[in-house]
C-alpha positions as CSV (number, residue, x, y, z in Angstrom):
1,X,-34.0,13.9,45.9
2,X,-30.5,13.5,44.6
3,X,-27.2,13.9,46.4
4,X,-24.7,14.2,43.6
5,X,-25.3,17.3,41.3
6,X,-23.2,15.8,38.4
7,X,-25.1,12.7,37.8
8,X,-28.9,12.0,37.4
9,X,-31.1,9.8,39.5
10,X,-31.1,6.1,38.5
11,X,-34.6,4.9,39.5
12,X,-35.6,4.3,35.8
13,X,-32.8,1.6,35.6
14,X,-35.3,-0.6,37.4
15,X,-37.8,-0.4,34.5
16,X,-38.0,-3.5,32.5
17,X,-36.5,-1.7,29.4
18,X,-33.0,-2.2,30.9
19,X,-30.9,-5.1,31.7
20,X,-27.9,-5.7,33.8
21,X,-25.4,-4.5,31.1
22,X,-27.1,-1.1,31.2
23,X,-26.8,-0.8,34.8
24,X,-23.2,-1.6,34.6
25,X,-22.9,1.1,31.9
26,X,-24.5,3.6,34.2
27,X,-22.1,2.9,37.0
28,X,-19.3,3.3,34.5
29,X,-20.6,6.7,33.4
30,X,-21.1,7.8,37.0
31,X,-17.6,6.7,37.7
32,X,-16.1,8.5,34.8
33,X,-17.7,11.7,36.0
34,X,-16.9,11.2,39.7
35,X,-13.3,10.7,38.8
36,X,-13.1,14.1,37.0
37,X,-13.5,13.0,33.6
38,X,-15.3,16.2,32.6
39,X,-13.3,18.6,34.9
40,X,-10.7,21.1,33.7
41,X,-12.5,21.6,30.4
42,X,-12.1,25.2,29.3
43,X,-15.5,25.9,27.6
44,X,-14.3,29.3,26.3
45,X,-12.4,27.6,23.6
46,X,-15.1,25.4,22.2
47,X,-13.0,23.7,19.5
48,X,-10.2,22.7,22.1
49,X,-12.9,21.7,24.6
50,X,-14.6,19.3,22.1
51,X,-11.4,17.8,21.2
52,X,-10.4,17.2,24.9
53,X,-13.9,15.8,25.7
54,X,-13.8,13.4,22.6
55,X,-10.3,12.3,23.8
56,X,-11.5,11.7,27.4
57,X,-14.6,9.9,26.4
58,X,-12.5,7.7,24.1
59,X,-9.9,6.9,26.6
60,X,-12.6,5.9,29.1
61,X,-14.0,3.4,26.5
62,X,-17.3,5.2,26.4
63,X,-17.2,6.0,22.7
64,X,-17.1,2.2,21.9
65,X,-20.9,2.4,22.3
66,X,-21.0,4.5,19.1
67,X,-19.8,1.8,16.8
68,X,-20.4,-1.9,16.2
69,X,-18.4,-4.6,18.1
70,X,-16.5,-5.8,15.0
71,X,-14.8,-2.4,14.7
72,X,-13.9,-1.6,18.3
73,X,-17.4,-1.2,19.7
74,X,-18.7,-2.4,23.0
75,X,-21.5,-4.6,21.6
76,X,-22.1,-6.6,18.4
77,X,-24.7,-3.9,17.2
78,X,-25.1,-0.3,18.3
79,X,-27.5,-0.4,21.2
80,X,-30.1,2.4,21.4
81,X,-30.5,2.1,25.2
82,X,-26.8,2.4,25.8
83,X,-26.7,5.6,23.7
84,X,-29.7,7.0,25.7
85,X,-28.0,6.3,29.1
86,X,-24.9,7.9,28.0
87,X,-26.5,11.0,26.6
88,X,-28.7,11.5,29.6
89,X,-25.9,11.1,32.0
90,X,-23.5,13.5,30.0
91,X,-26.2,16.1,29.2
92,X,-27.0,16.2,33.0
93,X,-23.4,17.0,33.8
94,X,-22.2,19.0,30.7
95,X,-24.0,19.7,27.4
96,X,-20.9,20.0,25.5
97,X,-19.9,16.5,26.7
98,X,-23.1,15.1,25.5
99,X,-22.6,16.8,22.1
100,X,-19.1,15.3,21.8
101,X,-20.4,11.8,22.5
102,X,-23.4,12.1,20.3
103,X,-21.6,13.2,17.2
104,X,-19.2,10.3,17.3
105,X,-22.1,8.0,16.7
106,X,-24.3,10.2,14.4
107,X,-21.3,11.2,12.2
108,X,-20.5,7.5,11.5
109,X,-23.9,5.9,11.9
110,X,-24.3,5.7,8.1
111,X,-21.0,4.2,7.8
112,X,-21.8,1.6,10.4
113,X,-25.0,0.8,8.5
114,X,-23.9,1.0,4.9
115,X,-20.2,1.5,4.6
116,X,-17.8,-1.1,2.9
117,X,-15.7,-3.3,5.0
118,X,-12.6,-1.2,4.1
119,X,-14.3,2.1,5.1
120,X,-15.5,0.5,8.4
121,X,-12.1,-0.8,9.1
122,X,-10.4,2.6,8.4
123,X,-12.7,4.8,10.3
124,X,-14.8,3.2,13.0
125,X,-11.9,2.1,15.3
126,X,-10.4,5.6,15.3
127,X,-13.8,7.1,16.1
128,X,-14.3,4.5,19.0
129,X,-11.0,5.5,20.6
130,X,-11.4,9.3,20.1
131,X,-8.6,9.5,17.7
132,X,-10.8,10.9,14.9
133,X,-13.9,13.1,15.1
134,X,-16.9,12.8,12.9
135,X,-19.6,14.8,11.4
136,X,-23.0,14.3,9.6
137,X,-23.6,16.7,6.7
138,X,-27.2,16.8,5.6
139,X,-28.7,20.2,6.0
140,X,-28.2,22.9,3.3
141,X,-29.0,26.7,3.3
142,X,-32.2,25.9,1.3
143,X,-32.8,22.4,2.6
144,X,-33.2,21.8,6.2
145,X,-36.4,19.9,7.1
146,X,-37.1,19.6,3.3
147,X,-34.4,17.0,2.4
148,X,-35.9,16.6,-1.0
149,X,-34.6,20.2,-1.8
150,X,-30.9,19.2,-1.5
151,X,-28.8,21.0,-4.1
152,X,-25.3,19.8,-3.3
153,X,-24.4,17.6,-6.2
154,X,-22.2,14.6,-7.0
155,X,-21.5,13.6,-10.5
156,X,-19.7,10.4,-11.5
157,X,-16.5,10.8,-13.4
158,X,-14.8,7.5,-14.1
159,X,-13.8,5.8,-10.8
160,X,-14.6,9.0,-8.8
161,X,-17.4,11.1,-7.8
162,X,-17.0,15.0,-8.0
163,X,-18.9,17.0,-5.3
164,X,-20.0,20.6,-5.7
165,X,-22.2,22.7,-3.3
166,X,-22.5,23.7,0.3
167,X,-23.8,22.2,3.6
168,X,-24.5,24.3,6.6
169,X,-25.4,23.9,10.4
170,X,-22.8,21.1,10.3
171,X,-21.9,20.0,13.9
172,X,-18.3,19.5,14.4
173,X,-17.7,21.4,11.2
174,X,-14.2,22.7,11.1
175,X,-12.7,20.0,13.6
176,X,-14.0,16.8,12.2
177,X,-11.6,14.4,10.4
178,X,-14.3,12.6,8.6
179,X,-17.8,13.6,7.2
180,X,-20.7,11.7,6.1
181,X,-22.1,13.9,3.2
182,X,-25.4,13.4,1.4
183,X,-25.6,14.9,-2.2
184,X,-27.8,14.7,-5.3
185,X,-26.9,12.2,-7.9
186,X,-30.0,12.3,-9.8
187,X,-31.2,8.7,-10.1
188,X,-34.8,9.8,-9.6
189,X,-36.6,12.9,-8.5
190,X,-36.7,14.1,-5.0
191,X,-35.4,12.0,-2.2
192,X,-34.8,9.1,-4.4
193,X,-32.0,10.8,-6.3
194,X,-29.7,11.3,-3.2
195,X,-26.6,9.4,-2.3
196,X,-24.3,9.2,0.7
197,X,-20.5,9.6,0.8
198,X,-17.6,9.7,3.0
199,X,-15.4,12.8,2.7
200,X,-12.1,13.2,4.7
201,X,-11.3,16.7,5.9
202,X,-8.0,16.9,4.0
203,X,-9.6,16.2,0.5
204,X,-8.8,18.9,-2.0
205,X,-11.9,21.0,-2.9
206,X,-13.4,20.7,0.6
207,X,-13.3,23.9,2.7
208,X,-14.8,25.4,5.8
209,X,-16.8,28.4,4.3
210,X,-17.9,29.9,7.7
211,X,-17.9,29.1,11.4
212,X,-21.3,29.6,13.0
213,X,-21.8,30.7,16.7
214,X,-25.0,29.8,18.5
215,X,-26.5,30.5,22.0
216,X,-25.1,27.2,23.3
217,X,-21.6,27.2,21.8
218,X,-20.4,24.1,20.1
219,X,-18.2,23.6,16.9
220,X,-20.6,24.4,13.9
221,X,-19.9,25.3,10.4
222,X,-20.9,26.0,6.9
223,X,-18.8,23.8,4.5
224,X,-18.2,23.9,0.8
225,X,-17.4,21.5,-2.0
226,X,-15.7,22.9,-5.1
227,X,-14.8,20.3,-7.6
228,X,-14.2,18.0,-4.7
229,X,-13.1,14.5,-6.0
230,X,-13.6,11.4,-4.0
231,X,-13.0,7.8,-5.0
232,X,-16.3,5.9,-5.8
233,X,-15.3,3.5,-3.0
234,X,-16.3,6.1,-0.5
235,X,-20.0,5.8,-1.6
236,X,-22.2,4.4,1.1
237,X,-24.6,1.8,-0.1
238,X,-25.9,2.2,-3.6
239,X,-26.5,5.4,-5.7
240,X,-29.9,6.8,-4.8
241,X,-30.0,5.1,-1.3
242,X,-28.7,8.3,0.7
243,X,-32.1,9.4,1.9
244,X,-33.0,5.9,3.1
245,X,-29.5,5.8,4.9
246,X,-29.9,9.1,6.5
247,X,-33.4,8.1,7.9
248,X,-32.2,4.9,9.2
249,X,-29.3,6.7,10.9
250,X,-31.7,9.2,12.4
251,X,-34.1,6.5,13.7
252,X,-31.2,5.0,15.6
253,X,-29.9,8.3,17.1
254,X,-33.2,10.3,17.5
255,X,-34.2,8.7,20.8
256,X,-30.8,9.6,22.1
257,X,-31.8,13.3,21.5
258,X,-34.9,12.7,23.7
259,X,-32.5,11.2,26.3
260,X,-30.2,14.1,26.2
261,X,-33.3,16.5,26.7
262,X,-34.3,14.3,29.7
263,X,-30.8,14.7,31.2
264,X,-31.1,18.5,30.8
265,X,-34.6,18.4,32.5
266,X,-33.5,16.2,35.3
267,X,-30.7,18.5,36.2
268,X,-33.2,21.5,36.1
269,X,-35.5,19.6,38.4
270,X,-32.7,18.7,40.8
271,X,-31.5,22.2,41.0
272,X,-35.0,23.5,41.4
273,X,-35.8,21.2,44.3
274,X,-32.5,22.0,46.0
275,X,-33.1,25.8,45.6
276,X,-36.7,25.6,46.8
277,X,-35.6,23.7,50.0
278,X,-33.0,26.4,50.9
279,X,-34.7,29.6,49.6
280,X,-36.3,31.4,52.7
281,X,-39.6,33.0,51.9
282,X,-42.3,34.4,54.0
283,X,-41.0,32.8,57.2
284,X,-40.7,29.4,55.6
285,X,-39.0,28.0,52.5
286,X,-40.0,28.3,48.8
287,X,-40.6,24.4,49.1
288,X,-43.2,24.9,51.7
289,X,-45.5,26.9,49.3
290,X,-48.2,24.9,47.6
291,X,-47.5,26.7,44.3
292,X,-43.9,25.7,44.1
293,X,-44.8,22.0,45.1
294,X,-47.5,22.0,42.3
295,X,-44.9,23.2,39.8
296,X,-42.3,20.7,40.9
297,X,-44.9,17.9,40.6
298,X,-45.8,18.8,37.1
299,X,-42.0,19.0,36.3
300,X,-41.3,15.5,37.7
301,X,-44.4,14.1,35.8
302,X,-43.3,15.6,32.5
303,X,-39.8,14.2,32.9
304,X,-41.2,10.6,33.6
305,X,-43.5,10.9,30.6
306,X,-40.6,11.7,28.3
307,X,-38.3,9.0,29.8
308,X,-41.1,6.3,29.2
309,X,-41.5,7.2,25.7
310,X,-37.7,7.2,25.2
311,X,-37.1,4.0,26.8
312,X,-39.9,2.4,25.0
313,X,-38.5,3.5,21.6
314,X,-35.0,2.2,22.4
315,X,-36.2,-1.1,23.8
316,X,-38.5,-1.8,20.7
317,X,-35.5,-1.3,18.4
318,X,-33.0,-3.1,20.5
319,X,-35.0,-6.1,21.7
320,X,-38.0,-6.4,19.2
321,X,-35.9,-5.3,16.3
322,X,-38.8,-3.4,14.9
323,X,-39.0,0.0,13.1
324,X,-39.3,2.9,15.5
325,X,-39.8,5.7,13.2
326,X,-43.1,6.7,14.8
327,X,-42.0,6.1,18.4
328,X,-38.7,7.9,17.9
329,X,-40.7,11.0,16.6
330,X,-42.9,10.7,19.6
331,X,-40.1,10.5,22.1
332,X,-38.0,13.3,20.5
333,X,-40.9,15.6,20.2
334,X,-42.2,15.0,23.8
335,X,-38.9,15.0,25.6
336,X,-37.5,18.2,23.9
337,X,-40.7,20.1,24.4
338,X,-41.2,18.8,28.0
339,X,-37.6,19.7,28.8
340,X,-37.9,23.2,27.4
341,X,-40.9,23.8,29.9
342,X,-39.3,22.0,32.8
343,X,-36.2,24.3,32.4
344,X,-38.3,27.3,32.1
345,X,-40.1,26.5,35.3
346,X,-36.9,25.8,37.1
347,X,-35.6,29.2,35.9
348,X,-38.9,30.8,37.2
349,X,-38.5,29.3,40.6
350,X,-35.0,30.7,40.7
351,X,-36.3,34.2,40.0
352,X,-33.8,36.8,39.0
353,X,-30.9,34.5,39.9
354,X,-32.0,32.1,37.1
355,X,-31.2,34.4,34.3
356,X,-27.7,35.4,35.6
357,X,-24.9,34.4,33.3
358,X,-23.1,31.4,34.6
359,X,-26.0,29.9,36.6
360,X,-26.9,26.3,35.7
361,X,-30.4,27.3,34.9
362,X,-29.2,29.9,32.5
363,X,-26.9,27.4,30.8
364,X,-29.6,24.7,30.5
365,X,-32.0,27.5,29.1
366,X,-29.7,28.1,26.3
367,X,-28.6,24.4,25.8
368,X,-32.2,22.9,25.4
369,X,-33.3,25.3,22.8
370,X,-31.6,23.7,19.8
371,X,-32.7,20.1,20.6
372,X,-36.3,21.2,19.6
373,X,-34.8,21.9,16.1
374,X,-31.9,19.6,15.2
375,X,-32.4,16.0,13.9
376,X,-35.9,17.2,12.9
377,X,-37.8,20.1,14.4
378,X,-41.0,19.4,16.5
379,X,-43.2,20.3,13.6
380,X,-41.5,17.7,11.5
381,X,-41.9,15.1,14.3
382,X,-45.6,15.8,14.3
383,X,-45.8,15.2,10.4
384,X,-43.8,11.9,10.8
385,X,-46.2,10.6,13.5
386,X,-49.2,11.5,11.5
387,X,-47.8,9.9,8.3
388,X,-46.9,6.7,10.1
389,X,-50.4,6.7,11.7
390,X,-52.1,6.8,8.4
391,X,-49.7,4.1,7.1
392,X,-50.8,1.8,10.0
393,X,-54.4,2.5,9.7
394,X,-54.4,1.7,5.9
395,X,-53.4,-2.0,6.8
């Protein structure tokens, strides 16, 4: 199976979706982990741990894959396959490390796509080195999956915009230096009246209203804007383009959520195989039982199915330069749902030990659950797939 419990198997790097640069990146990721890049992180202090991980990833040059080459990035454009490789590897080793990496890209993805030259030059190099931490602020108390229901508003006042309202479930909320914020500007009803802005953490009128704790701890908060004044130069794109910018950003990063889920699932499978080989039962080992072999076979197949959908999506975007809205939704839905099932099966194979606090299976069980919700819940992915199918059949 797999000798090193900190890095996933690399058989899929031989698939035609990847080139030599990706195999080089995989070796860099494995080397970073082998050298102790994720060691000595105190997960009991989640804010400090996240800052430490961002710093370590930045120092290792890995965060350069989260921004375009002109602003300190590793490639001319953000490469979805590189994001997927990084997230799968980091998720396999440490869920918080995966989170720290992912948010540097998601938090500034809209800036990379639609920010002014001045904003890009000011923000992206600091994100690439880990000097700054970023956040993506879209969800609200009454607007999660239904983005059209956003209530946080931004009104034009001379050379400024003034923001009022709240956002919630904001990853890196409370520790981020820069936030990408989506607010209603009213150019048209629904999603056509939303704009995107950059807000710096030290802006007057911006506050952390509440820190939120979850089953898999990471920095999370409800944030508030109260007469928060920002220069109009911090608008991303044009007024009314915020929803389009948000969806373009999510299309880039949604496959990487699938990759992270696959990383969690691969770790669960490796742990399950190792346990099955060593667990003595009925005069043999658990691995000798046909029921265990059948379960492990299903787990491996579910992982490969998810990985193939994920790699196809990233390859189609990177190489064919085509829209991947439908493919990204398929990958995200399948990988997160499959990973939840795989981890549950691994825990079952471990028996009572699997639910003991501190066990890897127990940690994975907590970490996978949120991935079926954030960046579009499974139910939303089904709607996206159906909607895109109807579009294609109408042509």
